[in-house]
C-alpha positions as CSV (number, residue, x, y, z in Angstrom):
1,M,-28.4,11.0,-12.4
2,S,-27.5,8.0,-10.1
3,S,-25.7,8.3,-6.7
4,E,-23.9,5.0,-7.2
5,P,-20.3,5.3,-8.5
6,S,-19.6,4.5,-12.1
7,V,-16.4,3.3,-11.6
8,T,-14.4,1.9,-8.3
9,V,-10.9,2.3,-8.2
10,V,-9.2,-0.4,-5.8
11,I,-5.7,0.3,-4.3
12,P,-4.2,-3.0,-2.5
13,T,-1.6,-1.3,-0.6
14,Y,1.2,-2.6,2.2
15,N,3.9,-0.5,3.6
16,R,3.6,2.0,0.6
17,A,3.1,5.2,2.7
18,D,5.9,7.1,0.9
19,L,3.7,6.3,-2.5
20,L,0.1,5.7,-1.6
21,P,-0.9,9.3,-1.5
22,Q,0.3,10.1,-5.0
23,A,-1.6,6.9,-6.3
24,I,-4.6,8.0,-4.7
25,R,-4.3,11.6,-5.9
26,S,-3.6,10.2,-9.7
27,V,-7.3,8.9,-9.6
28,L,-9.2,11.7,-7.9
29,D,-7.4,14.2,-10.4
30,Q,-9.5,12.4,-13.2
31,T,-12.1,13.8,-14.9
32,L,-14.8,11.5,-14.6
33,P,-17.2,12.0,-12.1
34,N,-18.8,9.9,-9.6
35,V,-15.7,7.5,-9.1
36,E,-15.3,5.5,-5.8
37,V,-11.7,5.1,-4.7
38,V,-11.2,1.8,-2.4
39,V,-8.1,1.2,-0.4
40,V,-7.4,-2.1,0.8
41,D,-4.6,-1.9,3.5
42,D,-3.3,-5.3,3.6
43,G,-1.8,-5.3,7.2
44,S,0.9,-2.3,6.8
45,T,3.4,-1.9,9.7
46,D,4.9,1.3,8.3
47,E,2.9,5.0,8.5
48,T,0.5,3.9,5.9
49,P,-2.9,4.8,8.3
50,A,-1.1,8.5,8.9
51,A,-0.5,9.1,5.1
52,L,-4.1,7.9,4.4
53,E,-5.6,10.6,7.1
54,P,-5.5,13.4,5.0
55,L,-7.5,11.8,2.6
56,L,-10.2,10.0,4.2
57,S,-12.9,12.1,3.2
58,A,-12.2,11.1,-0.3
59,V,-11.3,7.3,-0.1
60,R,-12.7,4.3,1.5
61,V,-10.1,2.4,3.5
62,I,-10.5,-1.4,4.3
63,R,-7.7,-2.5,6.6
64,T,-7.3,-6.5,6.6
65,E,-4.6,-8.9,8.1
66,N,-1.8,-9.4,5.6
67,R,-2.8,-11.7,3.3
68,G,-1.3,-11.1,0.3
69,V,-2.2,-8.6,-2.7
70,S,-4.6,-11.1,-4.4
71,H,-6.7,-11.1,-1.2
72,A,-6.6,-7.6,-0.9
73,R,-7.8,-7.1,-4.5
74,N,-10.8,-9.5,-3.8
75,V,-11.7,-7.5,-1.1
76,G,-11.5,-4.6,-2.8
77,M,-13.8,-6.3,-5.5
78,K,-16.1,-7.2,-3.2
79,S,-16.7,-4.3,-1.5
80,A,-17.0,-2.2,-4.6
81,R,-20.3,-0.2,-5.7
82,G,-19.1,0.9,-9.1
83,T,-20.4,-0.4,-12.1
84,Y,-17.0,-1.0,-13.2
85,V,-13.8,-2.1,-11.1
86,A,-10.8,-0.6,-12.1
87,F,-7.2,-1.8,-10.1
88,L,-4.2,0.4,-9.5
89,D,-1.1,-0.5,-7.5
90,S,-0.2,1.9,-4.6
91,D,3.5,2.5,-6.4
């Protein structure tokens, strides 16, 4: 069995501290084994970093300057290690 993830789920986010944990849990609750979750925080100014804190053992977080959702998706895709990449909005 490969140690590489079969799927990487990229979640771009900006100021979604209230909804982001639920979006992440929706991925982690799936039955597909070996899923990588990459959250790209596009320069949030709210409590997003604090909301991510309890989930850091299950997700990889990349923080960038605010450059928009397309940039955040591209950053996530470039860092993905999975064979397949899926995008999930943070809301």
